[in-house]
N, C-alpha and C positions, 0 to 999 in steps of 0.2 A: 822731511827727508831723512833717510836712514843710511848710515854708512856701516858696512860690515868689514871686519878685518880678521882674516884667518891666521892661525899660527900653529906650530907644533909639528910641521912636516919635517922630513929628513930622510937619511939613508939608513936602512935597517936590513938585516939578513932575513931570509925566509924563515918563518916561524916566530919572528919577533913581534913586538907591539909598539904602537905609537898612540898618543892621544892628541887629537886635533881640537883646537878651540876656535870659536867664532864669536867675537865680541862686537857688539853693536852700539852705535850712538843713536839717540832718539828714544823717547819714551814709548813709542808704539811697538818696539821690538817684541816685548813679551806678550803682546796681544794676539799675535798671528802665528800661523804654522811656519816652521823653519825647516829647511832641508839641506842635505849635502848631495852634491853631484861630483862627478869626476870625468876627466877627459884625458885619455892617453894619446900619444902622438899618432896622427893619421886616423883617429877614430872620432866618432861623434860623442858629445857630452852625454853621460848616462846618469840616471838616478841611482843614488846609493841608499839614502835613508832620509826619513823626515819625522818630525815630532809636532804634535799640536801645541797650542799655546799653554794648555794646562799641564802638558806632559803625560796625560793619561793614555794617549794613543800614539803609537809609533808604526812605521812601516819600513820594510827593508827590501832591497833587491834580493832576488834568490841567490845571487852569487856571493853575497856577504852575510846572509842570514846565519846566525849562530856564531859568527866571528866578530862582527862589528856591533857596537851598542851606541845608540844616540841618547843623549840626555840634555837637560837644560836647567839652568839656575837663573830664574827671571830676576832675582834680586841683584845679580851680577851682570844682567843683560848678556848672558853667554850661553851658547849651545856647544856641546861637546860631542865628539865622535871618537869612541875608543875602538882602535883597530887591533885585533888580536889574530894570532895564527896567520900572519901576513904571507902572501904568495907573490911571486914575481909579476903575475898578471894583475895585481893590485896597483902596480906602478902607474901613476897618473898625477895630474894636477887636480887637487881637491878644492871645490868651491862651496862656499856657504851661500844660501839664498833664502830670501824672505818672500812669502806669499801673502800679500795684503788682502786677498779676497777670501781667505779661509781662516777660521779660528779653531774649530774642532773637527775639521775634515782634512784629508790629505790627497793631493794630486801628485803624480809622478812625472808630470809633463814639465819640462824645463821652461817652456814658453809661458806657463802660468805663474812663474815666480817673477816678482817685480824688481827686487834689489839683489845685487850680487857682490860678493867680495872679489878681491884680486886673485885669490887662489894661493894654495900652498903645495909645494912639490913633495910627493911621497915616492921614494924609490926603494924597491925591494930587490935585493940581490939574491941570486940562487946559490 
């Protein structure tokens, strides 16, 4: 069993930055692809970014490419999401998720991810 805990969300002005962290319990965390999703009020959960277990491959949604960076520290069982140049439309609850079916490939489909954290709120004011 894997438990994921997100942190680092908050209120920030447009153009600002935040760094989200996702820390996991369980030794299998570092073995698998990990992703970040977000869900804004009244909208469906959407893919943001993902990283393979080695960290060699990453993938980003077009809406965040060039502004967000995903990284991981397997020794700390933690995946990070650096959010720069934030926009009001980035406001959402951000979720960390683990895909136990993939090691060095990435899917952007939320249903393919097996474990989810409780989410952390990011609010960007204009």
